[in-house]
C-alpha positions in Angstrom: 51.2 69.2 62.4 54.4 69.0 64.6 55.0 71.0 67.7 57.9 73.2 68.9 58.3 73.7 72.7 54.7 72.4 72.9 53.4 75.1 70.5 51.8 74.0 67.2 54.2 74.9 64.4 51.6 76.8 62.4 50.9 79.1 65.4 54.6 79.7 66.0 55.6 80.4 62.4 52.5 82.5 62.0 53.6 84.7 64.8 57.1 84.8 63.5 55.7 86.0 60.1 53.6 88.6 61.9 56.6 89.7 63.8 58.7 90.1 60.6 55.9 92.1 59.0 55.6 94.5 62.1 59.4 94.6 62.1 59.5 95.7 58.5 57.4 98.7 59.4 59.4 99.4 62.6 62.6 99.3 60.6 61.3 101.6 57.8 59.9 104.1 60.2 62.8 104.1 62.6 65.1 104.4 59.6 63.4 107.6 58.6 63.6 108.9 62.1 67.3 107.9 62.4 68.1 109.7 59.1 66.3 112.9 60.2 67.8 112.9 63.7 71.3 111.7 62.7 71.6 114.2 59.9 69.6 117.2 61.2 69.3 116.6 65.0 65.5 116.9 64.8 63.3 114.6 66.8 60.4 114.3 64.3 57.2 113.5 66.1 55.3 114.2 62.9 56.7 110.9 61.5 53.6 108.8 62.5 51.2 111.4 60.9 53.4 111.3 57.7 53.2 107.5 57.7 49.4 107.8 57.9 49.4 110.5 55.1 51.2 108.0 52.9 48.5 105.4 53.4 45.7 108.0 52.8 47.5 109.4 49.7 47.6 105.9 48.2 43.9 105.4 49.0 42.8 108.8 47.6 44.8 108.3 44.4 43.2 105.0 43.8 39.6 106.2 44.6 39.7 109.5 42.7 42.3 109.0 40.0 42.5 105.3 39.6 46.2 105.2 40.3 47.1 101.7 41.4 49.4 100.4 44.2 52.5 100.1 42.1 52.3 103.7 40.8 51.5 104.8 44.4 54.8 103.3 45.6 56.6 105.9 43.5 54.2 108.8 43.5 53.1 108.9 47.2 56.6 109.2 48.8 57.3 112.1 46.4 54.1 113.9 47.3 54.4 113.4 51.0 58.1 114.1 50.9 57.3 117.5 49.3 55.0 118.3 52.2 57.9 117.5 54.5 60.1 119.9 52.6 57.5 122.6 53.1 57.3 121.9 56.8 61.1 122.1 57.0 61.3 125.4 55.1 58.4 127.1 56.9 58.9 125.9 60.5 61.9 123.7 61.3 64.4 126.0 59.6 63.4 128.8 62.0 64.2 126.5 65.0 67.6 125.3 63.7 69.7 127.2 66.3 67.4 126.6 69.2 67.2 123.7 71.6 66.0 120.4 69.9 63.1 120.4 72.4 61.5 123.2 70.4 61.5 121.1 67.2 60.1 118.1 69.2 57.2 120.3 70.5 56.5 121.8 67.0 56.4 118.4 65.3 54.3 116.9 68.0 51.8 119.8 67.6 51.8 119.3 63.8 51.1 115.6 64.2 48.0 116.3 66.4 46.7 118.9 63.8 47.2 116.5 60.9 45.6 113.6 62.6 42.7 115.7 63.8 42.1 117.0 60.2 42.0 113.5 58.8 39.8 112.2 61.6 37.4 115.1 61.0 37.0 114.3 57.3 37.2 110.5 57.3 36.2 109.4 60.7 37.9 106.9 63.0 37.0 103.7 61.2 39.5 102.1 58.8 39.1 102.3 55.1 39.9 99.3 52.9 42.7 99.2 50.5 43.0 96.0 48.5 46.1 93.9 47.9 47.3 94.3 44.3 46.2 91.5 41.9 49.8 90.4 41.3 50.3 89.7 45.0 47.0 88.0 45.7 47.1 84.5 47.3 50.0 82.8 48.9 52.1 79.7 49.1 51.8 76.6 51.3 55.2 75.9 52.7 54.1 72.8 54.6 54.7 74.2 58.0 52.7 77.4 57.3 50.8 79.4 54.7 52.8 82.4 53.4 50.7 85.2 51.9 52.4 86.7 48.8 51.8 90.2 49.9 53.4 89.7 53.3 56.5 88.1 51.7 56.7 91.1 49.4 56.5 93.6 52.3 59.3 91.9 54.1 61.6 91.6 51.1 61.0 95.1 49.7 61.5 96.6 53.2 64.9 94.9 53.4 65.9 96.2 50.0 64.9 99.8 50.9 66.6 99.7 54.3 69.9 98.4 53.1 69.9 100.7 50.0 69.4 103.7 52.3 72.2 102.5 54.6 74.5 102.0 51.6 73.7 105.5 50.3 74.5 107.2 53.6 77.4 105.2 54.8 79.2 104.2 51.5 78.7 107.0 49.0 80.2 110.5 48.5 76.7 112.1 49.0 76.4 110.3 52.4 79.8 111.5 53.4 78.8 115.1 52.6 75.6 114.6 54.7 77.6 113.3 57.7 80.2 116.1 57.4 77.5 118.7 57.2 76.0 117.6 60.5 79.4 118.0 62.3 81.0 121.0 60.5 78.5 122.8 58.2 80.9 125.8 57.8 83.6 123.6 56.4 81.2 121.9 54.0 80.0 125.3 52.8 83.6 126.1 52.0 83.6 123.3 49.4 80.7 125.0 47.6 78.0 122.7 48.9 74.6 124.2 49.7 74.0 122.9 53.2 70.5 124.4 53.7 69.3 122.6 50.5 71.0 119.4 51.7 69.2 119.7 55.1 65.9 120.3 53.3 66.3 117.3 51.0 67.4 115.0 53.9 64.2 115.8 55.8 62.1 115.3 52.7 63.8 111.9 52.2 63.1 110.8 55.8 59.4 111.8 55.4 59.3 109.9 52.1 60.4 106.8 53.9 57.5 107.1 56.3 55.1 107.7 53.4 56.4 104.6 51.6 55.8 102.5 54.7 52.3 103.9 54.8 51.6 102.7 51.3 52.9 99.3 52.1 50.9 99.1 55.3 47.5 100.1 53.7 46.5 96.7 52.4 47.5 95.0 55.7 46.2 97.4 58.4 43.6 99.4 56.4 43.7 103.2 56.2 42.9 105.0 59.4 43.7 108.4 60.9 45.0 106.6 64.1 47.4 104.3 62.3 50.3 106.7 62.8 49.7 107.4 66.5 49.2 103.7 67.2 52.8 102.8 66.0 54.9 105.9 66.5 55.5 105.3 70.3 56.8 101.8 69.6 59.0 103.2 66.7 60.5 105.7 69.0 61.3 102.9 71.5 63.0 101.0 68.6 65.1 104.1 67.7 66.2 104.6 71.4 67.1 100.9 71.7 69.1 100.9 68.4 70.7 104.3 69.1 69.5 107.7 68.1 70.8 108.5 64.6 72.2 105.0 64.0 71.1 103.8 60.5 72.2 100.2 60.9 70.9 100.2 64.5 67.4 101.3 63.3 67.3 98.5 60.7 68.6 95.6 62.8 66.7 96.7 65.9 63.4 97.2 64.0 63.4 93.7 62.5 64.7 92.0 65.7 62.1 93.6 68.0 59.4 92.7 65.6 60.4 89.1 65.9 60.7 89.3 69.7 57.2 90.9 69.9 55.8 88.0 67.7 57.5 85.3 69.8 56.3 86.9 73.0 52.7 86.7 71.7 53.2 82.9 71.5 55.0 82.2 74.8 53.8 85.1 77.0 50.9 86.9 75.4 50.2 89.2 78.4 53.6 90.9 77.9 53.5 91.3 74.1 52.4 95.0 74.3 55.1 95.9 76.8 58.1 93.8 75.9 59.7 96.4 73.7 59.4 99.0 76.4 60.9 96.7 78.9 63.8 96.1 76.6 64.2 99.8 76.2 64.4 100.4 79.9 67.1 97.7 80.3 69.1 99.1 77.4 68.9 102.7 78.7 70.2 101.5 82.1 73.0 99.5 80.6 73.9 101.5 77.5 72.2 104.9 77.4 73.5 105.6 73.9 71.6 102.6 72.5 73.0 99.3 71.2 74.5 100.8 68.1 74.7 104.4 69.1 77.8 106.3 69.9 78.4 107.8 73.3 78.4 111.6 73.7 
């Protein structure tokens, strides 16, 4: 076993892998937040709870209906996305013309209610969700052992992230979405139903969180606290990348996951705070974020 900077290679590459896995979830979740904020100007604090709901939905579908992981990847985002649409229709639509702070407070309250309900019914301990059979085991790369499921999570997250970026930045639908955020009256003049577009956009952002929850279930187990444990870090990622920036959310999510993993190797004491330290520096130097646009 060779060493790099005095660190055993297996330990270093193991933490890099862990950083990429965490970065995959940071990117997916911050992408959903960026879509919702960039398109709708809503700071969605319910995002962590919706991520947790995705993991629980996959667990319950398997336990009670025998629906496996692969089907859950398709079904769960639709189910949880529909609950997001209901929230947008019943609550957020009423706050559309008010200060965004009201939306933040509402979604924060909803997150506390949802987490409390799940904790009441399922307790605080994690529930196991097995890795699908097709992704069991791993590969020995010589310098490290790469579990198949971890490799799948990283690869699939990249595909989803860049497909979302392409849909928003390079398609006609994406151009309609961006135009609707800046001049909804003009977009309506072209016969486009802006309220429906807003509703579906919010549902899509929630579906991304639910998809991340399904993918996280075999790695982190299923727990009511899993959303609250990650959402603060994800908000820091979004702030660093730039609120509403799709590419910023993707690049910053993966990069900060790697930075966090490397910090655990070289300076473990700072691993839990390094992202927030970077956020402070970015806010001081570039308040709009690395990829955000100034006001």
